[in-house]
C-alpha positions as CSV (number, residue, x, y, z in Angstrom):
1,M,30.3,-21.4,76.3
2,V,26.7,-20.3,76.9
3,Q,27.7,-16.7,76.5
4,E,29.4,-17.5,73.2
5,E,26.3,-19.3,71.9
6,S,24.1,-16.4,73.0
7,A,26.4,-13.9,71.2
8,Q,26.3,-16.0,68.1
9,G,22.5,-16.0,68.3
10,L,22.4,-12.2,68.7
11,D,24.8,-11.7,65.7
12,R,22.7,-14.0,63.6
13,E,19.5,-12.1,64.6
14,R,21.2,-8.8,63.9
15,F,22.4,-10.1,60.5
16,N,18.9,-11.2,59.6
17,D,17.5,-7.8,60.5
18,M,20.2,-6.1,58.5
19,L,19.5,-8.4,55.5
20,L,15.8,-7.6,55.7
21,E,16.4,-3.9,55.8
22,S,19.0,-3.7,53.1
23,T,17.3,-5.8,50.5
24,G,15.7,-4.0,47.6
25,V,12.5,-6.1,48.0
26,G,9.7,-4.9,50.1
27,L,8.6,-7.6,52.6
28,A,5.6,-7.9,54.9
29,L,4.0,-10.6,56.9
30,L,0.2,-10.6,57.2
31,D,-2.5,-12.5,59.1
32,P,-4.2,-14.6,56.4
33,E,-7.7,-14.1,57.9
34,S,-7.7,-10.4,58.8
35,L,-5.1,-9.3,56.3
36,R,-3.5,-7.2,59.0
37,I,0.2,-6.5,58.9
38,I,2.3,-8.3,61.5
39,F,5.7,-7.2,60.2
40,H,7.3,-5.2,57.4
41,N,10.8,-4.1,56.5
42,R,12.0,-0.6,55.8
43,R,11.6,-0.8,52.0
44,F,8.0,-1.8,52.3
45,G,7.3,1.2,54.6
46,E,9.0,3.6,52.1
47,W,6.8,2.4,49.2
48,F,3.6,2.7,51.2
49,A,4.6,6.0,53.0
50,S,1.4,7.7,51.8
51,A,-0.6,5.3,54.0
52,E,-0.3,4.6,57.7
53,V,1.9,1.5,57.7
54,G,2.4,-0.2,61.0
55,S,1.7,-3.3,63.0
56,G,-2.0,-3.9,62.7
57,A,-2.6,-1.9,59.5
58,R,-5.0,-3.6,57.1
59,L,-3.9,-4.5,53.6
60,E,-7.0,-2.9,52.0
61,A,-6.0,0.4,53.5
62,L,-2.7,0.2,51.6
63,L,-4.2,-1.1,48.4
64,P,-7.8,0.1,48.1
65,D,-8.2,-1.3,44.6
66,L,-7.1,-4.8,45.5
67,D,-9.6,-7.6,44.8
68,L,-9.6,-9.3,48.2
69,E,-11.8,-12.2,47.0
70,A,-9.4,-12.9,44.2
71,L,-6.5,-12.7,46.6
72,R,-8.1,-15.2,49.0
73,E,-8.9,-17.6,46.1
74,G,-5.4,-17.3,44.7
75,V,-3.6,-17.7,48.1
76,A,-5.8,-20.8,48.8
77,A,-4.1,-22.4,45.8
78,G,-0.7,-21.5,47.1
79,T,0.5,-18.3,45.5
80,W,-1.0,-15.2,43.8
81,S,0.6,-12.4,41.9
82,I,-0.6,-9.0,40.7
83,N,0.7,-5.6,39.7
84,A,-0.3,-2.4,41.4
85,E,0.6,1.3,41.4
86,V,1.3,3.3,44.6
87,T,2.4,6.8,45.2
88,P,5.0,7.0,48.1
89,V,5.5,10.7,47.9
90,R,5.0,12.4,44.6
91,R,5.8,10.2,41.7
92,P,3.8,6.9,41.4
93,I,5.7,3.7,41.1
94,S,4.7,0.3,39.8
95,L,5.0,-2.7,42.1
96,A,4.8,-6.5,41.4
97,L,3.1,-8.1,44.3
98,H,3.6,-11.7,45.1
99,F,1.6,-13.4,47.9
100,T,2.7,-16.7,49.4
101,L,1.1,-18.7,52.2
102,H,3.5,-20.2,54.8
103,D,3.3,-22.0,58.2
104,D,5.3,-20.8,61.2
105,D,5.1,-23.3,64.0
106,D,1.6,-24.3,62.9
107,R,0.7,-20.7,62.6
108,P,-0.3,-19.6,59.0
109,L,1.3,-16.5,57.7
110,L,0.8,-14.6,54.5
111,M,4.1,-13.3,53.0
112,L,3.9,-10.3,50.6
113,E,6.9,-9.6,48.4
114,C,7.0,-6.3,46.5
115,Q,9.3,-5.5,43.7
116,N,9.7,-2.1,42.0
117,I,9.0,-2.7,38.3
118,S,8.7,1.0,37.3
119,K,11.7,0.9,35.1
120,I,10.5,-2.3,33.4
121,K,7.1,-0.6,32.9
122,Q,8.8,2.4,31.4
123,L,10.8,0.2,29.1
124,E,7.7,-1.7,28.1
125,Y,5.9,1.6,27.4
126,M,8.9,2.8,25.3
127,I,9.0,-0.4,23.3
128,E,5.2,-0.3,22.8
129,S,5.4,3.4,21.7
130,Y,8.3,2.6,19.4
131,S,6.4,-0.4,18.0
132,T,3.3,1.8,17.4
133,M,5.4,4.4,15.7
134,V,7.1,1.9,13.5
135,E,3.8,0.3,12.6
136,K,2.4,3.7,11.7
137,Q,5.4,4.5,9.6
138,N,5.1,1.1,7.9
139,R,1.5,1.8,7.1
140,T,2.4,5.3,5.7
141,L,5.2,3.7,3.7
142,E,2.9,1.1,2.3
143,R,0.4,3.7,1.3
144,E,3.2,5.7,-0.4
145,N,4.5,2.6,-2.2
146,K,1.0,1.8,-3.5
147,R,0.6,5.4,-4.7
148,V,4.0,5.3,-6.4
149,E,3.2,1.9,-7.9
150,K,-0.1,3.2,-9.2
151,L,1.6,6.3,-10.8
152,L,4.3,4.1,-12.4
153,L,1.7,1.7,-13.8
154,N,0.1,4.7,-15.4
155,I,3.2,5.4,-17.4
156,M,4.6,2.0,-18.1
157,P,3.3,-1.6,-18.7
158,K,3.0,-3.8,-15.6
159,K,5.6,-6.2,-16.8
160,V,8.1,-3.4,-17.4
161,Y,7.3,-2.0,-13.9
162,E,7.9,-5.4,-12.3
163,E,11.3,-5.7,-14.0
164,L,12.2,-2.2,-12.9
165,K,11.1,-3.0,-9.3
166,T,13.0,-6.3,-9.2
167,F,16.3,-5.3,-10.9
168,G,16.3,-1.5,-10.7
169,V,16.8,-1.3,-14.5
170,T,15.0,-2.4,-17.6
171,T,16.5,-3.9,-20.8
172,P,15.4,-2.4,-24.2
173,R,13.6,-5.1,-26.2
174,L,13.1,-5.5,-29.9
175,F,9.7,-6.8,-30.9
176,E,9.8,-8.1,-34.4
177,S,6.0,-7.5,-34.9
178,A,3.7,-5.3,-33.0
179,S,0.8,-3.0,-34.0
180,V,0.7,0.7,-33.2
181,L,-2.2,3.2,-33.2
182,L,-1.9,6.9,-33.4
183,L,-5.0,9.2,-33.1
184,D,-5.0,13.0,-33.4
185,F,-7.9,15.4,-33.2
186,V,-8.2,17.9,-36.1
187,G,-8.7,21.6,-35.4
188,S,-9.1,21.3,-31.7
189,T,-7.3,24.6,-31.1
190,E,-9.9,26.4,-33.3
191,M,-12.9,24.8,-31.5
192,E,-15.1,27.1,-29.5
193,I,-14.5,25.0,-26.4
194,S,-10.7,25.8,-26.6
195,R,-11.5,29.2,-25.2
196,N,-12.3,27.5,-21.9
197,P,-9.3,25.5,-20.8
198,T,-11.1,23.7,-18.0
199,A,-13.9,22.5,-20.2
200,L,-11.5,21.5,-23.0
201,I,-9.4,19.4,-20.6
202,A,-12.5,17.8,-19.1
203,E,-13.7,16.8,-22.6
204,L,-10.3,15.4,-23.5
205,N,-10.1,13.5,-20.2
206,D,-13.6,12.0,-20.8
207,V,-12.7,10.9,-24.4
208,F,-9.3,9.5,-23.4
209,T,-10.8,7.6,-20.5
210,A,-13.2,5.9,-22.9
211,F,-10.3,5.1,-25.2
212,D,-8.4,3.5,-22.3
213,Q,-11.4,1.3,-21.4
214,I,-11.6,0.2,-25.0
215,A,-7.9,-0.5,-25.2
216,E,-8.0,-2.5,-22.0
217,Q,-10.6,-4.9,-23.5
218,F,-8.1,-5.9,-26.2
219,G,-4.9,-6.0,-24.2
220,I,-3.7,-2.8,-25.7
221,E,-1.2,-0.5,-23.8
222,R,-1.8,3.2,-23.9
223,L,1.7,4.7,-24.0
224,R,1.0,8.4,-23.8
225,T,-1.1,11.3,-24.8
226,I,0.5,14.5,-26.2
227,G,-2.0,17.3,-26.2
228,D,-5.0,15.9,-28.1
229,A,-3.0,13.0,-29.6
230,Y,-3.3,9.4,-28.3
231,M,-0.8,6.6,-28.9
232,A,-1.3,2.9,-28.1
233,V,0.4,-0.4,-28.9
234,C,-0.5,-4.0,-28.9
235,G,2.0,-6.9,-28.7
236,V,4.3,-4.9,-26.4
237,P,5.7,-5.8,-23.8
238,E,3.7,-9.1,-24.0
239,P,4.0,-10.5,-27.5
240,V,0.6,-11.7,-28.9
241,T,-0.3,-13.3,-32.2
242,D,-3.5,-11.3,-32.9
243,H,-2.1,-7.8,-32.2
244,A,-3.1,-6.5,-35.7
245,Q,-6.7,-7.6,-35.3
246,S,-6.9,-6.1,-31.8
247,I,-5.5,-2.7,-32.8
248,A,-7.9,-2.6,-35.8
249,K,-10.9,-3.4,-33.6
250,A,-9.9,-0.8,-31.1
251,A,-9.4,1.8,-33.8
252,L,-13.0,1.1,-35.1
253,L,-14.4,1.5,-31.6
254,F,-12.4,4.7,-31.0
255,L,-14.0,6.1,-34.2
256,R,-17.4,4.8,-33.2
257,H,-17.2,6.4,-29.8
258,V,-16.3,9.8,-31.2
259,E,-19.2,9.6,-33.7
260,R,-21.7,8.7,-30.9
261,R,-20.3,11.6,-28.8
262,N,-20.8,14.0,-31.7
263,D,-24.4,12.8,-32.3
264,A,-25.2,13.5,-28.7
265,S,-23.4,16.9,-28.3
266,S,-23.1,20.2,-30.1
267,Q,-19.4,20.0,-29.6
268,K,-18.0,18.1,-32.6
269,W,-14.7,16.2,-32.3
270,I,-12.9,15.3,-35.6
271,C,-10.2,12.7,-35.4
272,R,-7.7,11.0,-37.8
273,I,-6.4,7.5,-37.0
274,G,-3.4,5.7,-38.4
275,I,-2.5,2.1,-37.6
276,N,0.4,0.0,-38.6
277,T,2.2,-3.3,-37.9
278,G,6.0,-3.6,-37.9
279,P,9.1,-4.0,-35.7
280,V,9.4,-1.7,-32.7
281,I,11.8,-1.3,-29.8
282,G,10.4,-0.8,-26.3
283,S,12.3,0.8,-23.5
284,I,12.2,3.1,-20.5
285,V,13.6,6.5,-21.4
286,G,14.9,8.9,-18.7
287,I,16.5,8.5,-15.3
288,Q,14.7,11.1,-13.1
289,K,11.4,11.0,-14.9
290,Y,10.5,7.6,-16.2
291,V,8.7,7.2,-19.5
292,Y,8.1,4.0,-21.4
293,D,8.3,4.6,-25.1
294,I,8.5,2.7,-28.4
295,F,10.7,3.4,-31.4
296,G,11.4,2.0,-34.8
297,P,9.9,1.8,-38.3
298,G,6.6,0.4,-37.0
299,V,6.0,3.6,-35.0
300,N,7.2,5.9,-37.7
301,L,5.0,4.3,-40.4
302,A,1.9,4.5,-38.0
303,A,2.6,8.2,-37.7
304,R,2.7,8.6,-41.4
305,M,-0.6,6.8,-41.7
306,E,-2.2,9.1,-39.2
307,A,-0.9,12.2,-41.1
308,A,-2.2,10.7,-44.4
309,S,-5.6,9.8,-43.0
310,D,-8.7,11.8,-43.9
311,P,-10.9,13.2,-41.0
312,M,-12.9,10.5,-39.3
313,Q,-11.1,7.8,-41.2
314,I,-8.7,5.0,-40.2
315,T,-5.7,4.5,-42.5
316,C,-3.3,1.6,-42.9
317,C,-0.9,0.4,-45.6
318,D,0.0,-2.7,-47.6
319,N,2.3,-4.2,-44.9
320,M,-0.6,-4.5,-42.4
321,L,-3.5,-5.3,-44.7
322,P,-2.5,-9.0,-45.3
323,L,-2.8,-9.6,-41.5
324,I,-6.4,-8.2,-41.3
325,R,-7.7,-8.7,-44.8
326,S,-10.0,-11.7,-44.0
327,D,-11.5,-10.2,-40.8
328,F,-12.3,-6.6,-41.9
329,R,-13.8,-4.5,-44.7
330,W,-11.5,-2.0,-46.3
331,D,-11.4,0.4,-49.2
332,E,-8.3,0.9,-51.4
333,R,-7.1,4.5,-51.5
334,G,-4.3,4.1,-54.1
335,E,-0.6,4.5,-54.0
336,F,1.0,7.3,-52.1
337,D,4.6,8.5,-51.6
338,V,5.2,8.0,-47.9
339,K,8.1,10.0,-46.5
340,G,10.9,7.7,-45.5
341,F,9.2,4.6,-46.8
342,G,8.7,5.3,-50.5
343,K,5.7,4.3,-52.5
344,R,3.0,2.5,-50.4
345,Q,-0.5,1.3,-51.1
346,L,-2.9,2.9,-48.6
347,Y,-6.2,1.6,-47.4
348,T,-9.1,2.9,-45.4
349,L,-10.4,0.5,-42.7
350,L,-14.3,0.4,-42.8
351,G,-15.4,-2.2,-40.3
352,E,-15.4,-5.8,-39.3
353,N,-16.7,-8.6,-41.5
354,T,-18.4,-10.3,-38.6
355,P,-19.1,-7.7,-35.9
356,S,-19.5,-9.0,-32.3
357,V,-23.1,-9.6,-31.1
358,S,-22.3,-7.9,-27.8
359,D,-21.7,-4.1,-27.8
360,P,-18.2,-3.3,-26.5
361,M,-19.3,0.4,-26.3
362,R,-21.9,-0.2,-23.7
363,G,-21.1,1.6,-20.4
364,L,-18.5,3.9,-21.9
365,P,-18.7,7.7,-21.2
366,G,-20.8,9.5,-23.8
């Protein structure tokens, strides 16, 4: 009976030893005061193979960077955990260290459990690298989206862009009444500056930038420039009641800007302006290259007014004059045969009856 109990005790002790050696966790028992190793299993010895691990080895020899003061404070509270990196042979591994204070027959012991978290660290690094890459790509994509949005807003009104962005398509719309402005420079190809393409484009860019700033003041959309021609509309795509007055004011300021520019420069620009009010259709044209354009009799008659205008004059006809008669000064030119529209009474727009006290031209180029 005694021999059987002794055999069972040996088997149990052998089983415990086998369990300690086969576990994937590194285990060590230390003296809490001196932090010397009393016992360690095989896994612990493998992970700290670069140092001399044995009974009596000190913990700080195995982990030189360990904060011993923080360890003692943490263990005094019961448990303390920290991550550390060791190099058993060649490749470093990451360990999670967990210290726990125990009593063994009134003898205090400090247990150190070590778990290899290298794969977890690698996974965390991969996730962090992927997140950084995705974040960088998102920033790049956001910059590209803003650049594309800016380009599209340069070729179409904001409301049309928002419809295209939301639905992927836009619906052509009929505007019963809108006002159109067409401006063309006379004889620009014969000007001396035309021999220098860079200087010519710089001049046109400067002039058209000023026109854009004027148009923006009155809620006018610049639709396009073709060579030295400039086209704008008011009342599209947002209908407004005072579109005729706005387009007339902008036309006067366009002409005034060109006159001021000519007074200050030896380079003289001569323009003709036609304005008109009528029904127009607004729509995006094209699939691969988007262009927002307007069509209809309102546009065609504005083009006829520009062609019939004298240099440095603004011309409109009898269907627009009733809308602006009380606010502007005008001069009757007489009746003309307008192609596609028959006989029309034409007028030259001279100025406003009550010009604004502030100067809308202030701050514009030239």
